[in-house]
DOSE-635898 format. One record per residue (C-alpha): x, y, z; residue in three letters; residue number from 1. Coordinates in nm, 2 decimals, decimal comma, padded with zeros to 4 digits. Layout:
<sites>
@x: X&y: Y&z: Z&residu: ALA&num: NUM .
...
</sites>
This chain:
<sites>
@x: 06,08&y: -08,80&z: -00,66&residu: UNK&num: 1 .
@x: 06,40&y: -08,91&z: -00,48&residu: UNK&num: 2 .
@x: 06,39&y: -09,22&z: -00,27&residu: UNK&num: 3 .
@x: 06,52&y: -09,15&z: 00,08&residu: UNK&num: 4 .
@x: 06,67&y: -09,50&z: 00,08&residu: UNK&num: 5 .
@x: 06,50&y: -09,61&z: 00,41&residu: UNK&num: 6 .
@x: 06,25&y: -09,89&z: 00,40&residu: UNK&num: 7 .
@x: 05,95&y: -09,80&z: 00,62&residu: UNK&num: 8 .
@x: 05,78&y: -10,09&z: 00,79&residu: UNK&num: 9 .
@x: 05,54&y: -10,14&z: 01,09&residu: UNK&num: 10 .
@x: 05,84&y: -10,28&z: 01,28&residu: UNK&num: 11 .
@x: 06,04&y: -09,96&z: 01,22&residu: UNK&num: 12 .
@x: 05,75&y: -09,74&z: 01,32&residu: UNK&num: 13 .
@x: 05,69&y: -09,95&z: 01,63&residu: UNK&num: 14 .
@x: 06,06&y: -09,90&z: 01,73&residu: UNK&num: 15 .
@x: 06,04&y: -09,52&z: 01,67&residu: UNK&num: 16 .
@x: 05,73&y: -09,49&z: 01,88&residu: UNK&num: 17 .
@x: 05,87&y: -09,70&z: 02,17&residu: UNK&num: 18 .
@x: 06,18&y: -09,49&z: 02,17&residu: UNK&num: 19 .
@x: 06,01&y: -09,14&z: 02,15&residu: UNK&num: 20 .
@x: 05,64&y: -09,18&z: 02,23&residu: UNK&num: 21 .
@x: 05,60&y: -09,50&z: 02,42&residu: UNK&num: 22 .
@x: 05,25&y: -09,42&z: 02,53&residu: UNK&num: 23 .
@x: 05,14&y: -09,47&z: 02,17&residu: UNK&num: 24 .
@x: 05,35&y: -09,78&z: 02,09&residu: UNK&num: 25 .
@x: 05,08&y: -10,03&z: 02,18&residu: UNK&num: 26 .
@x: 04,83&y: -09,90&z: 01,93&residu: UNK&num: 27 .
@x: 04,78&y: -10,11&z: 01,61&residu: UNK&num: 28 .
@x: 04,96&y: -10,00&z: 01,29&residu: UNK&num: 29 .
@x: 04,83&y: -10,04&z: 00,93&residu: UNK&num: 30 .
@x: 04,96&y: -09,88&z: 00,61&residu: UNK&num: 31 .
@x: 04,72&y: -09,61&z: 00,50&residu: UNK&num: 32 .
@x: 04,88&y: -09,46&z: 00,19&residu: UNK&num: 33 .
@x: 05,20&y: -09,38&z: 00,01&residu: UNK&num: 34 .
@x: 05,18&y: -09,01&z: -00,08&residu: UNK&num: 35 .
@x: 05,41&y: -08,79&z: -00,29&residu: UNK&num: 36 .
@x: 05,63&y: -08,69&z: 00,01&residu: UNK&num: 37 .
@x: 05,53&y: -08,92&z: 00,29&residu: UNK&num: 38 .
@x: 05,39&y: -09,26&z: 00,39&residu: UNK&num: 39 .
@x: 05,08&y: -09,26&z: 00,61&residu: UNK&num: 40 .
@x: 05,03&y: -09,53&z: 00,87&residu: UNK&num: 41 .
@x: 04,71&y: -09,55&z: 01,07&residu: UNK&num: 42 .
@x: 04,78&y: -09,56&z: 01,44&residu: UNK&num: 43 .
@x: 04,48&y: -09,69&z: 01,62&residu: UNK&num: 44 .
@x: 04,14&y: -09,54&z: 01,52&residu: UNK&num: 45 .
@x: 04,22&y: -09,17&z: 01,56&residu: UNK&num: 46 .
@x: 04,59&y: -09,11&z: 01,47&residu: UNK&num: 47 .
@x: 04,83&y: -09,13&z: 01,17&residu: UNK&num: 48 .
@x: 05,20&y: -09,15&z: 01,16&residu: UNK&num: 49 .
@x: 05,35&y: -08,96&z: 00,86&residu: UNK&num: 50 .
@x: 05,71&y: -09,03&z: 00,76&residu: UNK&num: 51 .
@x: 05,92&y: -08,90&z: 00,47&residu: UNK&num: 52 .
@x: 05,98&y: -09,16&z: 00,21&residu: UNK&num: 53 .
@x: 06,03&y: -09,01&z: -00,14&residu: UNK&num: 54 .
@x: 06,17&y: -08,65&z: -00,12&residu: UNK&num: 55 .
@x: 06,46&y: -08,52&z: 00,08&residu: UNK&num: 56 .
@x: 06,28&y: -08,20&z: 00,19&residu: UNK&num: 57 .
@x: 05,97&y: -08,39&z: 00,32&residu: UNK&num: 58 .
@x: 06,10&y: -08,40&z: 00,67&residu: UNK&num: 59 .
@x: 06,14&y: -08,02&z: 00,69&residu: UNK&num: 60 .
@x: 05,78&y: -07,98&z: 00,56&residu: UNK&num: 61 .
@x: 05,65&y: -08,20&z: 00,84&residu: UNK&num: 62 .
@x: 05,83&y: -07,99&z: 01,10&residu: UNK&num: 63 .
@x: 05,68&y: -07,68&z: 00,95&residu: UNK&num: 64 .
@x: 05,33&y: -07,83&z: 00,95&residu: UNK&num: 65 .
@x: 05,38&y: -07,93&z: 01,32&residu: UNK&num: 66 .
@x: 05,48&y: -07,58&z: 01,40&residu: UNK&num: 67 .
@x: 05,22&y: -07,38&z: 01,21&residu: UNK&num: 68 .
@x: 04,90&y: -07,58&z: 01,17&residu: UNK&num: 69 .
@x: 04,78&y: -07,62&z: 01,53&residu: UNK&num: 70 .
@x: 04,73&y: -07,24&z: 01,56&residu: UNK&num: 71 .
@x: 04,52&y: -07,22&z: 01,25&residu: UNK&num: 72 .
@x: 04,33&y: -07,55&z: 01,24&residu: UNK&num: 73 .
@x: 04,06&y: -07,45&z: 01,51&residu: UNK&num: 74 .
@x: 03,91&y: -07,19&z: 01,29&residu: UNK&num: 75 .
@x: 03,89&y: -07,40&z: 00,97&residu: UNK&num: 76 .
@x: 03,54&y: -07,54&z: 00,89&residu: UNK&num: 77 .
@x: 03,67&y: -07,86&z: 00,73&residu: UNK&num: 78 .
@x: 03,86&y: -08,12&z: 00,93&residu: UNK&num: 79 .
@x: 04,24&y: -08,12&z: 00,90&residu: UNK&num: 80 .
@x: 04,51&y: -08,36&z: 01,03&residu: UNK&num: 81 .
@x: 04,62&y: -08,17&z: 01,34&residu: UNK&num: 82 .
@x: 04,98&y: -08,26&z: 01,45&residu: UNK&num: 83 .
@x: 05,00&y: -08,42&z: 01,80&residu: UNK&num: 84 .
@x: 05,36&y: -08,53&z: 01,83&residu: UNK&num: 85 .
@x: 05,69&y: -08,46&z: 01,66&residu: UNK&num: 86 .
@x: 05,94&y: -08,75&z: 01,60&residu: UNK&num: 87 .
@x: 06,30&y: -08,65&z: 01,60&residu: UNK&num: 88 .
@x: 06,57&y: -08,78&z: 01,36&residu: UNK&num: 89 .
@x: 06,76&y: -09,07&z: 01,50&residu: UNK&num: 90 .
@x: 07,01&y: -09,33&z: 01,41&residu: UNK&num: 91 .
@x: 06,73&y: -09,56&z: 01,32&residu: UNK&num: 92 .
@x: 06,55&y: -09,31&z: 01,10&residu: UNK&num: 93 .
@x: 06,74&y: -08,99&z: 01,01&residu: UNK&num: 94 .
@x: 06,44&y: -08,77&z: 00,93&residu: UNK&num: 95 .
@x: 06,17&y: -08,59&z: 01,13&residu: UNK&num: 96 .
@x: 05,83&y: -08,75&z: 01,14&residu: UNK&num: 97 .
@x: 05,49&y: -08,66&z: 01,30&residu: UNK&num: 98 .
@x: 05,18&y: -08,81&z: 01,45&residu: UNK&num: 99 .
@x: 04,86&y: -08,63&z: 01,35&residu: UNK&num: 100 .
@x: 04,49&y: -08,68&z: 01,39&residu: UNK&num: 101 .
@x: 04,31&y: -08,90&z: 01,13&residu: UNK&num: 102 .
@x: 04,07&y: -08,73&z: 00,89&residu: UNK&num: 103 .
@x: 03,83&y: -08,98&z: 00,73&residu: UNK&num: 104 .
@x: 03,73&y: -08,94&z: 00,36&residu: UNK&num: 105 .
@x: 03,84&y: -09,04&z: 00,01&residu: UNK&num: 106 .
@x: 04,10&y: -08,85&z: -00,19&residu: UNK&num: 107 .
@x: 03,94&y: -08,63&z: -00,46&residu: UNK&num: 108 .
@x: 04,17&y: -08,74&z: -00,73&residu: UNK&num: 109 .
@x: 03,99&y: -09,08&z: -00,71&residu: UNK&num: 110 .
@x: 03,66&y: -08,97&z: -00,58&residu: UNK&num: 111 .
@x: 03,59&y: -08,62&z: -00,72&residu: UNK&num: 112 .
@x: 03,33&y: -08,38&z: -00,58&residu: UNK&num: 113 .
@x: 03,00&y: -08,42&z: -00,77&residu: UNK&num: 114 .
@x: 02,76&y: -08,20&z: -00,58&residu: UNK&num: 115 .
@x: 02,88&y: -07,88&z: -00,73&residu: UNK&num: 116 .
@x: 02,70&y: -07,62&z: -00,52&residu: UNK&num: 117 .
@x: 02,78&y: -07,79&z: -00,19&residu: UNK&num: 118 .
@x: 03,14&y: -07,85&z: -00,29&residu: UNK&num: 119 .
@x: 03,18&y: -07,49&z: -00,41&residu: UNK&num: 120 .
@x: 03,04&y: -07,35&z: -00,08&residu: UNK&num: 121 .
@x: 03,26&y: -07,59&z: 00,13&residu: UNK&num: 122 .
@x: 03,58&y: -07,50&z: -00,05&residu: UNK&num: 123 .
@x: 03,50&y: -07,12&z: -00,04&residu: UNK&num: 124 .
@x: 03,42&y: -07,14&z: 00,33&residu: UNK&num: 125 .
@x: 03,74&y: -07,32&z: 00,40&residu: UNK&num: 126 .
@x: 03,95&y: -07,07&z: 00,21&residu: UNK&num: 127 .
@x: 03,78&y: -06,77&z: 00,35&residu: UNK&num: 128 .
@x: 03,85&y: -06,89&z: 00,70&residu: UNK&num: 129 .
@x: 04,21&y: -06,97&z: 00,62&residu: UNK&num: 130 .
@x: 04,29&y: -06,65&z: 00,43&residu: UNK&num: 131 .
@x: 04,34&y: -06,43&z: 00,73&residu: UNK&num: 132 .
@x: 04,65&y: -06,20&z: 00,76&residu: UNK&num: 133 .
@x: 04,95&y: -06,40&z: 00,87&residu: UNK&num: 134 .
@x: 05,22&y: -06,30&z: 01,12&residu: UNK&num: 135 .
@x: 05,53&y: -06,15&z: 00,97&residu: UNK&num: 136 .
@x: 05,74&y: -06,45&z: 01,06&residu: UNK&num: 137 .
@x: 05,54&y: -06,70&z: 00,86&residu: UNK&num: 138 .
@x: 05,77&y: -06,82&z: 00,58&residu: UNK&num: 139 .
@x: 05,73&y: -06,75&z: 00,21&residu: UNK&num: 140 .
@x: 05,62&y: -07,04&z: 00,00&residu: UNK&num: 141 .
@x: 05,83&y: -07,31&z: -00,14&residu: UNK&num: 142 .
@x: 05,88&y: -07,29&z: -00,52&residu: UNK&num: 143 .
@x: 05,77&y: -06,92&z: -00,50&residu: UNK&num: 144 .
@x: 05,41&y: -07,02&z: -00,42&residu: UNK&num: 145 .
@x: 05,21&y: -06,72&z: -00,30&residu: UNK&num: 146 .
@x: 05,46&y: -06,47&z: -00,44&residu: UNK&num: 147 .
@x: 05,43&y: -06,27&z: -00,76&residu: UNK&num: 148 .
@x: 05,30&y: -06,49&z: -01,04&residu: UNK&num: 149 .
@x: 05,58&y: -06,37&z: -01,27&residu: UNK&num: 150 .
@x: 05,84&y: -06,53&z: -01,04&residu: UNK&num: 151 .
@x: 05,69&y: -06,87&z: -01,15&residu: UNK&num: 152 .
@x: 05,73&y: -06,81&z: -01,52&residu: UNK&num: 153 .
@x: 06,04&y: -07,02&z: -01,55&residu: UNK&num: 154 .
@x: 05,87&y: -07,32&z: -01,39&residu: UNK&num: 155 .
@x: 05,56&y: -07,27&z: -01,60&residu: UNK&num: 156 .
@x: 05,76&y: -07,26&z: -01,92&residu: UNK&num: 157 .
@x: 05,93&y: -07,58&z: -01,83&residu: UNK&num: 158 .
@x: 05,60&y: -07,76&z: -01,75&residu: UNK&num: 159 .
@x: 05,44&y: -07,63&z: -02,07&residu: UNK&num: 160 .
@x: 05,74&y: -07,73&z: -02,29&residu: UNK&num: 161 .
@x: 05,74&y: -08,08&z: -02,15&residu: UNK&num: 162 .
@x: 05,36&y: -08,13&z: -02,17&residu: UNK&num: 163 .
@x: 05,37&y: -08,00&z: -02,53&residu: UNK&num: 164 .
@x: 05,65&y: -08,24&z: -02,62&residu: UNK&num: 165 .
@x: 05,44&y: -08,53&z: -02,48&residu: UNK&num: 166 .
@x: 05,14&y: -08,42&z: -02,68&residu: UNK&num: 167 .
@x: 04,93&y: -08,34&z: -02,38&residu: UNK&num: 168 .
@x: 04,82&y: -07,99&z: -02,48&residu: UNK&num: 169 .
@x: 04,53&y: -07,98&z: -02,72&residu: UNK&num: 170 .
@x: 04,53&y: -07,60&z: -02,77&residu: UNK&num: 171 .
@x: 04,87&y: -07,44&z: -02,70&residu: UNK&num: 172 .
@x: 04,75&y: -07,09&z: -02,81&residu: UNK&num: 173 .
@x: 04,46&y: -07,10&z: -02,56&residu: UNK&num: 174 .
@x: 04,70&y: -07,21&z: -02,27&residu: UNK&num: 175 .
@x: 04,94&y: -06,93&z: -02,35&residu: UNK&num: 176 .
@x: 04,65&y: -06,68&z: -02,36&residu: UNK&num: 177 .
@x: 04,53&y: -06,77&z: -02,01&residu: UNK&num: 178 .
@x: 04,89&y: -06,74&z: -01,88&residu: UNK&num: 179 .
@x: 04,95&y: -06,40&z: -02,04&residu: UNK&num: 180 .
@x: 04,62&y: -06,27&z: -01,91&residu: UNK&num: 181 .
@x: 04,71&y: -06,38&z: -01,56&residu: UNK&num: 182 .
@x: 05,06&y: -06,22&z: -01,58&residu: UNK&num: 183 .
@x: 04,90&y: -05,90&z: -01,70&residu: UNK&num: 184 .
@x: 04,67&y: -05,88&z: -01,40&residu: UNK&num: 185 .
@x: 04,76&y: -05,62&z: -01,12&residu: UNK&num: 186 .
@x: 04,97&y: -05,77&z: -00,85&residu: UNK&num: 187 .
@x: 04,85&y: -05,85&z: -00,50&residu: UNK&num: 188 .
@x: 04,90&y: -05,54&z: -00,27&residu: UNK&num: 189 .
@x: 04,71&y: -05,66&z: 00,04&residu: UNK&num: 190 .
@x: 04,85&y: -05,82&z: 00,35&residu: UNK&num: 191 .
@x: 05,01&y: -06,16&z: 00,31&residu: UNK&num: 192 .
@x: 04,75&y: -06,42&z: 00,42&residu: UNK&num: 193 .
@x: 04,78&y: -06,77&z: 00,54&residu: UNK&num: 194 .
@x: 04,79&y: -07,02&z: 00,25&residu: UNK&num: 195 .
@x: 04,77&y: -07,40&z: 00,22&residu: UNK&num: 196 .
@x: 04,97&y: -07,36&z: -00,11&residu: UNK&num: 197 .
@x: 04,92&y: -07,72&z: -00,24&residu: UNK&num: 198 .
@x: 04,55&y: -07,77&z: -00,30&residu: UNK&num: 199 .
@x: 04,55&y: -08,03&z: -00,57&residu: UNK&num: 200 .
@x: 04,29&y: -08,31&z: -00,58&residu: UNK&num: 201 .
@x: 04,50&y: -08,56&z: -00,38&residu: UNK&num: 202 .
@x: 04,50&y: -08,32&z: -00,09&residu: UNK&num: 203 .
@x: 04,12&y: -08,28&z: -00,06&residu: UNK&num: 204 .
@x: 03,90&y: -08,55&z: 00,08&residu: UNK&num: 205 .
@x: 03,54&y: -08,62&z: -00,02&residu: UNK&num: 206 .
@x: 03,23&y: -08,79&z: 00,12&residu: UNK&num: 207 .
@x: 02,89&y: -08,80&z: -00,04&residu: UNK&num: 208 .
@x: 03,00&y: -08,59&z: -00,33&residu: UNK&num: 209 .
@x: 03,14&y: -08,29&z: -00,14&residu: UNK&num: 210 .
@x: 03,45&y: -08,20&z: 00,05&residu: UNK&num: 211 .
@x: 03,49&y: -08,34&z: 00,40&residu: UNK&num: 212 .
@x: 03,86&y: -08,27&z: 00,48&residu: UNK&num: 213 .
@x: 04,18&y: -08,10&z: 00,38&residu: UNK&num: 214 .
@x: 04,52&y: -08,27&z: 00,43&residu: UNK&num: 215 .
@x: 04,90&y: -08,22&z: 00,38&residu: UNK&num: 216 .
@x: 04,98&y: -07,87&z: 00,51&residu: UNK&num: 217 .
@x: 05,35&y: -07,90&z: 00,47&residu: UNK&num: 218 .
@x: 05,36&y: -07,62&z: 00,22&residu: UNK&num: 219 .
@x: 05,18&y: -07,37&z: 00,45&residu: UNK&num: 220 .
@x: 05,31&y: -07,02&z: 00,39&residu: UNK&num: 221 .
@x: 05,19&y: -06,66&z: 00,36&residu: UNK&num: 222 .
@x: 05,12&y: -06,46&z: 00,04&residu: UNK&num: 223 .
@x: 04,87&y: -06,39&z: -00,24&residu: UNK&num: 224 .
@x: 04,54&y: -06,57&z: -00,19&residu: UNK&num: 225 .
@x: 04,52&y: -06,63&z: -00,56&residu: UNK&num: 226 .
@x: 04,76&y: -06,92&z: -00,51&residu: UNK&num: 227 .
@x: 04,49&y: -07,11&z: -00,32&residu: UNK&num: 228 .
@x: 04,19&y: -06,97&z: -00,51&residu: UNK&num: 229 .
@x: 04,33&y: -07,15&z: -00,81&residu: UNK&num: 230 .
@x: 04,20&y: -07,47&z: -00,65&residu: UNK&num: 231 .
@x: 03,84&y: -07,41&z: -00,77&residu: UNK&num: 232 .
@x: 03,95&y: -07,48&z: -01,13&residu: UNK&num: 233 .
@x: 04,11&y: -07,81&z: -01,03&residu: UNK&num: 234 .
@x: 03,87&y: -07,94&z: -00,77&residu: UNK&num: 235 .
@x: 03,51&y: -07,84&z: -00,86&residu: UNK&num: 236 .
@x: 03,28&y: -07,98&z: -01,13&residu: UNK&num: 237 .
@x: 03,18&y: -07,78&z: -01,42&residu: UNK&num: 238 .
@x: 02,94&y: -07,49&z: -01,38&residu: UNK&num: 239 .
@x: 03,01&y: -07,37&z: -01,03&residu: UNK&num: 240 .
@x: 03,31&y: -07,13&z: -01,05&residu: UNK&num: 241 .
@x: 03,08&y: -06,83&z: -01,02&residu: UNK&num: 242 .
@x: 02,91&y: -06,99&z: -00,71&residu: UNK&num: 243 .
@x: 03,26&y: -07,05&z: -00,56&residu: UNK&num: 244 .
@x: 03,36&y: -06,68&z: -00,59&residu: UNK&num: 245 .
@x: 03,03&y: -06,56&z: -00,47&residu: UNK&num: 246 .
@x: 03,06&y: -06,77&z: -00,16&residu: UNK&num: 247 .
@x: 03,42&y: -06,66&z: -00,10&residu: UNK&num: 248 .
@x: 03,31&y: -06,31&z: -00,14&residu: UNK&num: 249 .
@x: 03,62&y: -06,09&z: -00,14&residu: UNK&num: 250 .
@x: 03,82&y: -06,18&z: -00,45&residu: UNK&num: 251 .
@x: 03,85&y: -05,89&z: -00,70&residu: UNK&num: 252 .
@x: 03,89&y: -05,93&z: -01,08&residu: UNK&num: 253 .
@x: 04,27&y: -05,91&z: -01,07&residu: UNK&num: 254 .
@x: 04,29&y: -06,18&z: -00,80&residu: UNK&num: 255 .
@x: 04,06&y: -06,41&z: -01,01&residu: UNK&num: 256 .
@x: 04,28&y: -06,36&z: -01,31&residu: UNK&num: 257 .
@x: 04,60&y: -06,44&z: -01,12&residu: UNK&num: 258 .
@x: 04,42&y: -06,75&z: -00,98&residu: UNK&num: 259 .
@x: 04,38&y: -06,88&z: -01,33&residu: UNK&num: 260 .
@x: 04,75&y: -06,85&z: -01,38&residu: UNK&num: 261 .
@x: 04,83&y: -07,04&z: -01,06&residu: UNK&num: 262 .
@x: 04,57&y: -07,30&z: -01,16&residu: UNK&num: 263 .
@x: 04,72&y: -07,34&z: -01,51&residu: UNK&num: 264 .
@x: 05,07&y: -07,41&z: -01,35&residu: UNK&num: 265 .
@x: 04,91&y: -07,66&z: -01,11&residu: UNK&num: 266 .
@x: 04,72&y: -07,83&z: -01,39&residu: UNK&num: 267 .
@x: 05,03&y: -07,87&z: -01,60&residu: UNK&num: 268 .
@x: 05,23&y: -08,02&z: -01,31&residu: UNK&num: 269 .
@x: 04,95&y: -08,26&z: -01,23&residu: UNK&num: 270 .
@x: 04,91&y: -08,35&z: -01,59&residu: UNK&num: 271 .
@x: 05,27&y: -08,45&z: -01,61&residu: UNK&num: 272 .
@x: 05,25&y: -08,66&z: -01,30&residu: UNK&num: 273 .
@x: 04,94&y: -08,82&z: -01,43&residu: UNK&num: 274 .
@x: 05,10&y: -08,90&z: -01,76&residu: UNK&num: 275 .
@x: 05,39&y: -09,06&z: -01,58&residu: UNK&num: 276 .
@x: 05,15&y: -09,28&z: -01,39&residu: UNK&num: 277 .
@x: 04,96&y: -09,38&z: -01,71&residu: UNK&num: 278 .
@x: 05,30&y: -09,49&z: -01,86&residu: UNK&num: 279 .
@x: 05,43&y: -09,66&z: -01,54&residu: UNK&num: 280 .
@x: 05,71&y: -09,41&z: -01,48&residu: UNK&num: 281 .
@x: 05,86&y: -09,37&z: -01,13&residu: UNK&num: 282 .
@x: 05,67&y: -09,12&z: -00,92&residu: UNK&num: 283 .
@x: 05,37&y: -09,11&z: -01,15&residu: UNK&num: 284 .
@x: 05,01&y: -09,11&z: -01,03&residu: UNK&num: 285 .
@x: 04,76&y: -09,19&z: -01,30&residu: UNK&num: 286 .
@x: 04,47&y: -09,06&z: -01,10&residu: UNK&num: 287 .
@x: 04,61&y: -08,71&z: -01,13&residu: UNK&num: 288 .
@x: 04,55&y: -08,70&z: -01,50&residu: UNK&num: 289 .
@x: 04,17&y: -08,67&z: -01,53&residu: UNK&num: 290 .
@x: 04,13&y: -08,37&z: -01,30&residu: UNK&num: 291 .
@x: 04,42&y: -08,20&z: -01,46&residu: UNK&num: 292 .
@x: 04,28&y: -08,25&z: -01,81&residu: UNK&num: 293 .
@x: 03,94&y: -08,12&z: -01,69&residu: UNK&num: 294 .
@x: 04,10&y: -07,81&z: -01,54&residu: UNK&num: 295 .
@x: 04,29&y: -07,74&z: -01,86&residu: UNK&num: 296 .
@x: 03,96&y: -07,75&z: -02,05&residu: UNK&num: 297 .
@x: 03,79&y: -07,52&z: -01,81&residu: UNK&num: 298 .
@x: 04,08&y: -07,28&z: -01,80&residu: UNK&num: 299 .
@x: 04,12&y: -07,25&z: -02,18&residu: UNK&num: 300 .
@x: 03,75&y: -07,18&z: -02,21&residu: UNK&num: 301 .
@x: 03,75&y: -06,93&z: -01,93&residu: UNK&num: 302 .
@x: 03,87&y: -06,62&z: -02,11&residu: UNK&num: 303 .
@x: 03,53&y: -06,63&z: -02,28&residu: UNK&num: 304 .
@x: 03,31&y: -06,77&z: -02,00&residu: UNK&num: 305 .
@x: 03,49&y: -06,59&z: -01,71&residu: UNK&num: 306 .
@x: 03,67&y: -06,29&z: -01,85&residu: UNK&num: 307 .
@x: 03,69&y: -06,14&z: -01,50&residu: UNK&num: 308 .
</sites>
């Protein structure tokens, strides 16, 4: 994470709103959360202001979300934070920012889904609705998300090496076996479909043990659906992977194998962020560790339980 160097306060946001969206400036502001890329400030009862605060490319991701999500959101069965306004860079704050709708719920990294069947069906329905063929001008994914899994081998190797050096991998041979199996799966040959491309536990919201919203669409792109289908290993409780794929309905064996590879990379990344949080390192989030550890356990057992 790279601090943008700009302190974000209610006074700053009030000035930005008065300058660019004065009709919203009288609504009350309260800090909602400090995410990986952005800070979220509640604006009245129904809106949120999202401003980059920790990574230099966060502003570009907000602009992309503002451009792409409104056309897709109406068909999605789970609520999403639909962009309403775009804030332009200015002398006061040199990054783009957006105003979106507020989606109630609690983040799944702190409040995981516990009603397995309901959660599996909700996640599958969301992804089935999202995964429609995308227009040709939808951008490819950041960090090669949605592309051929082999293109992510360098990043996977870096994550695995670091996690191994920190003593976070209980069964290195099993992790490598899952990855090699995913790499050996036939590549995606269908149309590029719409992807969320960042479905980790902090980006799903829960209520009453199941999913009630999906947030942070800055990584929206087009590509292989396996990139998103990986989420079932990170987000669902034990015992419902088969239910998830039955509900989704159209994933073949090769796509399921590639999804395990994408899930393994996501789990390693979240494991490192979680370990940073446990040890108080900058940018760490301790709540990311438990779901990542659980995903690794499921994945390393999956070649026996879910050989696809």
